[in-house]
C-alpha positions in Angstrom: 88.8 69.3 151.4 85.8 71.6 150.1 85.8 73.8 146.7 84.4 77.2 146.7 82.5 78.4 143.6 85.8 80.5 142.7 87.7 77.4 143.0 85.5 75.7 140.4 85.1 78.4 138.1 88.5 78.9 137.6 89.4 75.2 137.4 86.7 74.8 134.6 87.9 77.7 132.7 91.6 76.6 133.2 90.4 73.0 131.9 88.9 74.8 128.9 92.3 76.4 128.1 94.0 73.2 128.5 91.5 71.2 125.9 91.8 74.2 123.5 95.5 73.6 123.5 95.3 70.1 122.9 92.9 70.7 120.0 95.1 73.3 118.4 98.1 71.2 119.0 96.5 68.3 117.2 95.2 70.6 114.2 98.8 71.8 114.1 100.6 68.6 113.7 97.7 67.3 111.5 97.8 70.0 109.0 101.5 70.3 109.0 101.3 74.0 110.4 104.4 73.7 112.7 103.1 76.0 115.3 104.7 73.6 118.0 108.1 72.0 118.5 108.5 69.7 121.5 111.4 71.6 122.8 109.6 74.9 123.0 106.5 73.3 124.5 108.5 71.7 127.3 110.3 75.0 128.1 106.6 76.8 128.2 105.7 74.0 130.6 108.9 74.5 132.7 108.5 78.0 133.1 104.9 77.8 133.8 105.7 75.5 136.7 108.5 77.8 138.0 105.8 80.5 138.1 103.4 78.4 139.8 106.0 77.5 142.5 106.6 81.1 143.1 103.1 81.8 143.0 102.4 79.2 145.8 105.2 80.4 147.8 104.2 83.9 148.0 100.6 83.1 147.9 100.2 83.7 151.7 102.5 87.0 151.9 100.2 88.3 148.9 97.3 87.7 150.5 98.0 89.4 153.6 99.3 92.5 152.0 96.3 92.7 150.1 94.0 91.9 153.2 95.9 94.4 155.4 95.5 97.4 153.0 91.9 96.5 152.6 91.6 97.5 156.1 92.7 101.3 155.0 89.9 101.3 152.2 88.9 105.0 150.8 85.4 103.8 149.8 83.0 100.6 149.2 81.2 100.0 146.0 78.0 98.4 147.4 76.2 97.6 144.2 77.3 93.6 143.5 77.4 94.1 139.6 79.0 97.4 139.7 81.7 96.2 142.1 82.7 93.5 139.6 82.6 95.9 136.6 84.9 98.5 138.4 87.2 95.8 139.8 87.8 94.0 136.5 88.3 97.3 134.8 90.6 98.8 137.2 92.4 95.4 137.5 92.7 95.2 133.7 94.2 99.0 133.6 96.7 98.2 136.6 97.9 95.0 134.4 98.5 97.3 131.6 100.4 99.7 133.5 102.4 96.6 135.2 102.9 95.2 131.9 104.3 98.4 130.3 106.8 98.9 133.0 108.0 95.5 132.1 108.8 96.5 128.7 110.0 100.1 129.4 112.1 99.4 132.6 115.1 97.3 131.8 115.3 95.8 135.4 111.5 94.4 135.0 112.2 93.5 131.5 115.1 91.3 132.5 112.3 89.3 134.2 109.3 89.6 131.6 111.7 88.8 128.9 111.3 84.9 129.4 107.7 85.4 128.1 109.0 86.5 124.8 111.7 84.3 124.5 109.9 82.0 122.3 110.4 82.1 118.3 106.7 80.2 118.1 103.6 81.4 119.0 100.5 79.2 120.3 98.5 78.5 123.2 101.1 77.1 125.0 103.2 80.6 124.8 100.8 82.0 127.2 102.2 79.6 129.9 105.7 80.7 129.3 105.2 82.9 132.2 107.4 85.6 133.6 108.6 83.7 136.4 109.5 86.4 138.9 106.4 88.6 138.4 104.5 87.2 141.5 107.4 88.6 143.7 106.2 92.2 142.7 102.7 92.0 141.1 100.9 92.6 144.3 102.2 96.0 144.7 100.7 97.1 141.5 97.4 95.8 142.8 97.5 97.5 145.9 95.0 100.4 144.7 92.6 97.9 144.5 92.7 97.2 148.4 92.4 100.5 149.1 89.4 101.0 146.7 87.4 98.7 148.8 87.9 95.2 146.8 88.8 92.3 149.1 91.9 90.2 148.4 90.2 87.1 147.5 88.3 89.0 144.9 91.2 91.0 143.6 92.9 87.3 143.0 89.8 86.0 141.6 89.6 88.8 139.2 93.3 88.5 138.3 92.9 84.8 137.4 89.7 85.2 135.1 91.8 88.1 133.1 94.8 85.9 133.2 92.9 83.2 131.3 91.5 85.3 128.7 95.2 86.6 128.2 96.2 82.9 127.6 93.4 82.5 125.1 95.0 85.0 122.6 98.2 83.3 122.0 97.2 81.7 118.9 97.6 82.1 115.1 94.4 79.9 114.5 92.1 82.7 114.8 93.0 85.5 112.4 90.4 88.5 113.1 87.2 89.0 114.9 84.3 91.3 113.8 85.6 95.0 114.0 83.9 96.4 116.9 85.4 93.3 118.9 89.1 94.0 117.5 88.6 97.9 118.5 87.6 97.4 122.2 89.3 93.8 123.3 92.4 92.1 123.1 92.7 89.7 120.2 95.1 86.9 118.9 96.0 89.6 116.2 96.7 92.4 118.7 98.6 89.8 120.8 100.7 88.6 117.8 102.1 92.1 117.5 103.0 92.0 120.9 105.2 88.9 120.5 106.8 90.1 117.3 110.4 91.3 117.0 109.8 93.4 114.0 110.9 96.8 114.8 107.6 98.3 113.9 105.8 96.1 116.5 108.0 96.0 119.5 106.7 97.2 123.1 103.0 97.4 121.6 99.6 96.2 122.7 100.1 95.7 126.4 96.6 95.1 127.4 95.3 91.7 128.9 91.5 92.1 128.3 90.9 95.5 126.8 93.0 97.0 124.0 91.3 100.6 124.6 94.3 101.2 127.1 96.7 101.2 124.3 94.6 102.8 121.8 94.3 105.7 124.5 97.7 105.5 125.9 99.9 105.4 122.4 101.1 101.7 122.8 98.6 100.2 119.9 99.7 99.0 116.9 97.6 96.8 114.1 98.7 93.8 112.5 99.7 94.8 109.1 100.0 92.2 106.2 102.9 93.8 104.6 104.9 93.6 107.6 104.9 89.8 108.4 105.4 89.0 112.0 108.6 87.2 113.0 108.3 85.9 116.7 110.9 85.9 119.5 113.5 88.6 121.0 115.3 91.0 118.6 118.5 89.1 120.0 117.8 85.4 120.8 119.9 83.9 123.2 122.2 81.3 121.8 121.7 79.1 125.0 118.2 77.9 125.3 118.9 75.9 128.6 116.4 76.1 131.5 118.7 78.6 133.6 119.8 80.7 130.6 116.1 81.1 129.3 115.4 82.6 132.8 118.4 84.7 133.9 120.2 85.6 130.4 119.0 89.3 130.6 120.0 89.6 134.0 123.6 88.5 133.0 123.4 90.9 130.0 122.2 93.8 132.4 125.0 92.9 134.8 127.6 93.0 131.9 126.4 96.2 131.1 126.5 97.8 134.4 129.9 96.7 135.0 131.3 98.5 131.7 129.2 102.0 132.4 131.6 104.6 133.0 129.7 106.6 135.9 127.3 105.7 138.6 124.6 107.6 136.8 124.9 105.5 133.8 124.7 102.2 135.8 121.2 103.6 137.1 120.3 104.3 133.5 121.0 100.6 132.5 118.7 99.5 135.3 115.8 102.0 134.9 115.9 103.0 131.3 114.2 101.1 128.4 116.0 97.9 126.9 118.2 98.9 124.2 119.5 102.0 125.9 123.4 102.4 126.1 125.8 105.1 127.3 127.7 105.0 124.1 124.9 104.6 121.8 125.9 101.4 120.6 122.4 100.0 121.0 119.1 101.7 120.4 115.6 101.7 122.3 112.7 100.6 120.3 111.2 104.1 120.0 114.2 105.5 118.3 114.5 102.5 116.1 110.5 102.9 115.4 111.1 106.6 114.4 114.0 105.8 112.1 111.7 103.3 110.4 109.0 106.0 109.8 111.6 108.1 108.2 112.9 105.5 106.1 109.4 104.6 104.8 108.6 108.3 104.3 111.8 108.6 102.0 111.3 105.5 100.3 107.7 106.8 99.5 108.8 110.2 98.3 111.4 108.4 96.0 108.9 106.2 94.9 106.1 109.0 93.9 109.0 110.8 92.4 109.9 108.2 90.0 106.4 107.6 89.2 105.9 111.3 88.3 109.1 111.2 86.2 108.1 108.0 84.2 104.5 109.4 83.6 
């Protein structure tokens, strides 16, 4: 068996992630930070192995589809340096779009929810994969093949950005310099992404660049006055292996059954999580708007009391 330069590069970087994870785990236990629990860590590893299995099962089909579409490329970037810059930037934007769909369309959220189901946040949380994402991820990356990027290069670029995405799952690093925080996804940004606080829901979707979120209105800074709580707004009581993967599909199916019309059934599938035909639950945007209004009212009352007392 021979290994290519790409194999060695990815293997080295993945090994680096494992070493950092072990180091963070050691310091968490040594300093009683309680960043890790055995059950949560083993669940993260289990979900990663499930995703790896599906990745391997669909690897040939993914490569074939990307390679087939490459035959119909619309143009070709000839300069090698520019080729990789355009590929990584475009791939990162398409991931932002894929990730956003995973939060704003409930059918896709039913698959992505596994990644957010942990009430802990550490480097192994990055291993808590969206198990079924390999089944549909390739369709979001097809534009890259039509842009003249080879299947092998697309997959390599994805692996590189994925490794970066794993590294930001940490509470050990607080903040980077302001210029870095403005351009790139950082642990601070991704802590917000994994929070279940109303203010932080569906924010910071980027993998490498946070610029997409700043430009398209999904950015939220981590605020010291709104301490992060990790996990889901409604945690599943059963944290067994099967339920962690399928609990949102079960909930979605129950909501579809109780929908009074076919149109409402479709809305449960394609509308954002939290939508309900009777208003019994709310989507994140509505809850965030209500939070803003409540804070404005509180501020107004506070200012009035201050003026009165003075």
